[in-house]
SETIFI-507030 format. One record per residue: x, y, z of N, C-alpha, C, CB in turn. Coordinates in steps of 0.001 Angstrom, whole numbers, padded with zeros to 6 digits, always signed. Each point is the difference from the previous one (the first is absolute). Glycine has a CB too. Layout:
N
XYZXYZXYZXYZ;...
This chain:
146
+106723+003421-000869-001281-000092+001282-000906+000942-000212+001361-000670+001807;-001236+001757-002173-000945+000853-000592-001125-000337-000825+001723+001071+000189;-001153-001854-001269-000893-000761-000648-000788-000993+000777+001425+000396-001731;-001059-001301+002063-000792-000818+001272-000783+000591+000300+001338-000934+000907;-000676+001997+000198-001253+001123+000617-001119+000211-000552+001449+001119+000623;-000761-000763-001922-000982+000840-000808-001083-001139-000408+001846+001955-001013;-001920-003011+000903-000369-001571-000660-000730-000069+001257+002091-001338-001658;-001747+001039+002923-000854+000044+000986-001165+000621+000316+001659-000420+000352;-001177+001806-000164-000757+000962+000083-001368-000307-001342+002415+001679+001212;-001648-001756-001936-000720+000253-001388-001085-001401+000047+002388+001404-001607;-001826-002389+002240-000783-001557+000000-001325+000484+001051+002551-002110-000197;-001999+002825+001333-000810+000129+001230-001218+000944-000358+002119-000340+001604;-001668+001370-002531-001105+000623-000478-000902-000300-000933+001184+001165+000645;-000795-002201-001411-000853-000880-000800-000853-000961+000748+001662+000211-001648;-001133-000767+002739-000619-000797+000456-001248+000567+001123+002243-001401-000688;-001822+002802+000921-001279+000788+001168-001009+000852-001412+002056+000874+003011;-001273-000643-004272-001230+000177-001198-000837-001120-000247+001397+001419-001189;-000876-002480+001031-000751-001296-000115-000979-000042+001079+001899-001209-001006;-001559+001456+002194-000862-000233+001226-001112+001169-000028+002055-001125+001478;-001593+002293-001669-000728+000806-000058-001066-000413-000845+001639+001418+000594;-001452-001613-002197-000877-000065-001065-000942-001484+000358+001888+001482-001879;-001166-002347+002504-000674-001250+000908-001196+000631+000537+002185-001260+000809;-001882+002103+000469-000890+000329+000772-001050+000945-000746+001680-000410+001877;-001067+001062-002739-001155+000985-000846-000984-001007-000513+001650+001971-000933;-000960-003068+000138-000976-000848-000430-001157-000493+000416+001557-000249-000595;-001202-000374+002257-000682-000422+000659-001136+000998+000568+001885-001568+000177;-001451+002677+000087-001049+001251+000530-000781+000193-001113+001479+001335+001565;-000998-001522-002923-001058+000171-000964-000983-000941-000229+001465+001136-000872;-000478-002935+000914-000997-000516-000005-001203-000184+000964+001577-000574-001231;-001060+000930+002469-001149+000249+001209-000664+000969-000232+001087-000727+001596;-000498+001676-002018-001243+001194-000241-001329-000559-001123+002201+002165+000263;-001612-003065-001301-000490-000173-000937-001296-001168+000396+002396+000880-001344;-001794-001561+002130-001068-001121+000701-000550+000553+001039+001146-001911-000499;-001026+003239+001072-000896+000405+000621-000972+000637-000327+001297-000228+000960;-000841+001092-002390-001026+000591-000789-000849-001256-000959+001633+002454-000015;-001764-003137-000194-000680-001273-000528-000890-000483+001427+002193-000818-002031;-001489+000550+002775-000956-000573+001437-001062+001322+000381+002327-001685+001322;-002029+002628-001466-000835+001043+000307-001279+000147-001190+002246+001174+001301;-001309-001100-002477-001172-000383-001104-000904-001297+000262+001620+001020-001715;-001047-002254+001845-000580-001075+000562-001202+000275+000654+002022-000862+000158;-001667+001613+001338-000699-000099+000738-001300+001278-000550+002124-001241+001862;-002075+002269-002916-001018+000631+000183-000748-000479-001066+000915+001808+001187;-000178-002689-002450-000934-000647-000378-001036-000926+000413+001425+000607-000965;-001059-001189+002119-000870-000797+001225-000884+000582+000225+001387-000831+001055;-000941+002044-000294-001130+000587+000484-001049+000589-000984+001477+000371+001819;-001159+000007-003120-000514+000083-000968-001301-000694-000370+002122+000493-000250;-001317-001718+000230-000765-001320-000802-000997+000013+001348+002134-001836-001759;-001682+001316+003133-000799-000071+001146-001259+001206-000187+002284-000971+001552;-002034+001725-001653-001011+001379-000225-000953-000091-000838+001578+001292+000344;-001059-001865-001293-000598-000139-001151-001248-001245+000294+002443+000900-001440;-001851-001708+001941-000991-001247+000646-000843+000220+000733+001351-001152-000023;-001209+001987+000986-000728+000328+001062-001070+000986-000805+001998-000328+002057;-001586+001298-002904-001044+000510-000234-001016-000498-001309+001430+001716+001279;-000910-002624-001601-000810-000988-000727-000848-000754+000878+001671-000173-001634;-001673-000427+002268-000334-000869+001167-001138+001434+000477+002781-002021+000783;-002459+003094-000398-000961+001008+000197-001180+000142-000896+001815+000990+000879;-001089-001086-002154-000802+000351-000765-001107-001275-000401+001900+001857-000641;-001714-002824+000846-000770-001316+000057-000993+000205+001066+001916-001508-000756;-001581+001765+001743-000350+000150+001608-001539+001099-000695+003262-000024+002074;-002982+000950-002454-000965+001271-000340-000912-000209-001200+001787+001540+000863;-001128-002210-001586-000832-000502-001185-001161-001097+000749+002291+000240-002019;-001830-001095+002748-000945-001203+000508-001094+000391+000876+001880-001445-000078;-001411+002595+000818-000562+000535+000620-001176+001248-000754+002178-000947+001557;-002059+001461-002506-000903+000933-000632-000722-001224-000901+001540+002624-000007;-000733-003856-000282-001070-001094-000653-001107-000325+001138+001947-001253-001621;-001588+000968+002345-000874-000457+001286-001044+001126+000228+002016-001329+001231;-001582+002599-000859-000885+001075+000173-001094+000059-001531+002148+001419+001802;-001470-001829-002890-000920+000353-001482-001277-000915+000282+002177+000357-002029;-001588-001923+002434-000946-001125-000070-000948+000340+000671+001350-001571-000263;-000914+002047+002051-000941+000180+000920-001272+001217-000661+002147-000729+002076;-001582+001839-002426-000982+000745-000691-000822-000527-000975+001343+001460+000452;-000973-001966-001275-000481-000921-001113-001279-000864+000368+002456-000126-000754;-001844-000565+002257-001311-000907+000454-000745+000884+000522+000912-002078+000522;-000909+003478+000171-000796+000388+000543-001023+000562-000756+001472+000028+001503;-000731+000559-002764-000966+000633-001054-001255-001177-000800+002401+001852-000492;-001645-003067+000663-000980-001070-000295-001092-000201+000496+001469-000768-000366;-001120+001119+002242-001039-000632+000870-000919+000826-000090+001212-001112+001473;-000391+002678-001314-001276+001282-000479-000719-000410-000876+001151+001810+000234;-000706-001936-001087-000785-000369-001485-001263-000882+000176+002301-000024-001247;-001806-001281+001908-000857-001025+000205-001091+000589+001072+001904-001895-000589;-001627+002568+001795-000842+000439+000987-000686+001034-000821+001384-000548+002157;-001207+001575-002946-000683+001065-000782-000916-001200-000971+002173+002422+000006;-001921-003221-000755-000887-000964-000749-001199-001034+000966+002338+000022-001775;-001757-000285+003044-001165-000510+000732-000828+000725+000576+001093-001444+000267;-000725+002680+000029-000895+001343+000582-000936+000202-001265+001993+001429+001652;-001374-001267-002846-000810+000206-000951-000941-000990-000025+001541+001134-001081;-001603-002342+001119-000819-001097-000316-001335+000199+001318+002398-001805-001261;-001400+002057+002272-000976+000016+001111-001091+001167+000059+001881-001115+001193;-001235+002101-001624-000349+001234-000287-001576-000155-001014+002985+000882+000234;-002273-001640-001280-001369-000089-001016-000981-001153+000396+001437+000829-002056;-001141-001569+002896-000512-001598+000187-001267+001022+001194+002883-002700-000249;-002608+003963+001155-000797+000676+000780-000577+000644-000778+001035+000015+001714;-000833+000764-002765-000939+000658-000623-001096-000277-000824+001573+000855+000344;-001244-002369-001184-000538-000869-000494-001283-000378+001287+002431-000685-001733;-001989+000221+002727-001221-000377+001033-000485+001400+000626+001033-002523+000726;-000747+003503-000694-000692+001286+000421-000786-000019-001221+001727+001444+001524;-001647-001496-002903-001044+000454-001342-001032-001161+000428+001792+000981-002402;-001123-002060+002625-001132-001175+000029-001056+000281+000955+001643-001713-000546;-001178+002228+001865-000788-000106+000898-000755+001451-000028+001472-001887+001266;-001100+002924-002088-000901+000549-000301-001407-000184-000871+001966+000805+000623;-001071-001491-001464-001219-000268-001000-001126-001155+000433+001782+000665-001881;-001169-001519+002707-000833-000476+000866-000880+000816+000854+001531-001497-000183;-001170+002407+000682-000850+001008+000699-001259+000702-000652+002125+000327+001009;-001160-000017-002465-001296+000741-000900-000981-000950-000328+001415+001618-001149;-001125-003088+000806-000834-001003-000764-001014+000110+001808+002097-002071-002573;-001570+001949+003574-001127-000056+001149-000693+000821-000200+000971-000702+001522;-000817+002130-001459-000607+000845-000066-001190+000201-000904+001926+000443+000840;-001155-000791-002107-000912-000138-000853-001440-001126-000053+002255+000969-000887;-001905-002025+001390-000489-001093+000559-000812+000249+000790+001557-000965-000310;-001348+001460+001474-000687+000795+000835-001127+000950-000592+002084-000227+001245;-001629+000973-001430-000951+000914-000596-000918-000665-001279+001786+001933+000773;-001299-002658-001382-001160-000697-001102-001172-000651+001317+002099-001035-002621;-001307+000079+003307-001379-000242+001269-000546+000807+000218+000686-001151+001110;-000389+002553-000607-000831+000938+000905-001037+000331-001085+001894+001096+001780;-001909-001120-002891-000521+001041-001576-000945-001253+000083+002261+001628-001977;-001830-003006+001855-000986-001431-000107-000848+000609+001226+001731-002508-000892;-001079+002186+001877-000996-000133+000982-001062+001090+000125+001702-001218+001080;-001144+002304-001554-000880+001125+000048-000826+000101-000948+001396+000992+000999;-001221-001775-002082-001138+000174-000882-000749-001371-000222+001235+001975-001144;-000737-003067+002187-000790-000451+000435-001091-000269+000616+001326+000152-000539;-000912+001032+001907-001025+000334+000953-000984+000661-000459+001390-000007+001451;-000621+001110-002584-000750+001181-000858-001180-001079-000516+002286+001969-000976;-001885-002843+000538-000755-000922-001080-001529-000562+001034+002836-001074-001632;-002041+000461+003082-000794-000584+000657-000941+001298+000763+001755-002324+000119;-001262+003480+000033-000877+001076+000221-001161+000559-001051+002021+000437+001302;-001512-000502-002460-001223+000213-001211-000961-001342-000137+001749+001607-001553;-001242-002308+002047-001093-001478-000056-000917+000296+001244+001853-002117-000971;-001286+002585+001736-000907-000010+001503-000782+001581-000303+002073-001598+002161;-001562+002484-002619-000601+001132-000335-001105-000206-000860+001968+001046+000335;-001953-001731-001342-000824-000387-001313-000840-000864+000500+001600+000228-001741;-001142-001069+003444-001287-001164-000083-000786+000956+001214+001258-003083-000667;-000444+004217+001561-001293+000724+000576-000300+000980-000437+000240-000670+001612;-000220+001401-002666-000400+000567-000866-001471-000834-000543+002640+000992-000336;-002427-001975-000006-001206-000895-001045-000874+000375+001003+000956-002322-001420;-000449+001346+002758-000981-000353+001317-000571+001298-000019+001313-001750+001637;-000767+003078-001385-000743+001154+000662-000775+000093-001325+001699+001385+001937;-001470-001376-003306-001056+000304-000776-000877-001088+000141+001219+001367-001482;-001299-002573+001705-000961-000695-000033-000968+000370+001140+001400-001623-001176;-000577+002084+002527-000854+000400+001071-000817+001277+000039+001562-001250+000992;-000848+001948-001909-000645+001242-000630-001354-000050-000896+002386+000624+000025;-002178-001683-000704-000949-000403-000765-001455-000568+000389+002047-000217-001005;-001383-000705+002016-001274-000462+001066-000797+000638+000721+001095-001286+000183;-000584+002451-000124-000771+001349+001052-000345+000824-001090+001456+000197+002376;-001182-000512-003413-000621+001243-001285+000549+001148+000154-002171-000708-000154;+003411+000663+000962+000693+001526-000177+000644+000362-001643+000825-000287+002857;-000547-000724-003374+000463+000176-000995-001391-000029-001345+002559-001024+001372;
């Protein structure tokens, strides 16, 4: 009986050990599963964060491209306005030069006309003076004063 009792106790002990071993294996599997789940969750979080970072980077690049595009348009418009202003200024300067040249030509023409009139008047005066002088000389000769 002692043997039977030892065998029963031994069997019972083995059952308890098997059960403890099974429970430990379950705990180990559960811990490993939890560890895998946590790693998967962390990988998903990292993947999500990476996707968000990529999206934000793309948004920043697009914004920078739009900004650069607007800046280039502004530069082109500024250059176009500068060229237009330069052309207008050149046109204004040319018109002003032509106006001054026209004024100078008018002044020269007027001076030439004034000189011509003066010369013509002087010629007329000379001719009138000559005629008067001639008449005076004849008159004096008639009076025998000369």
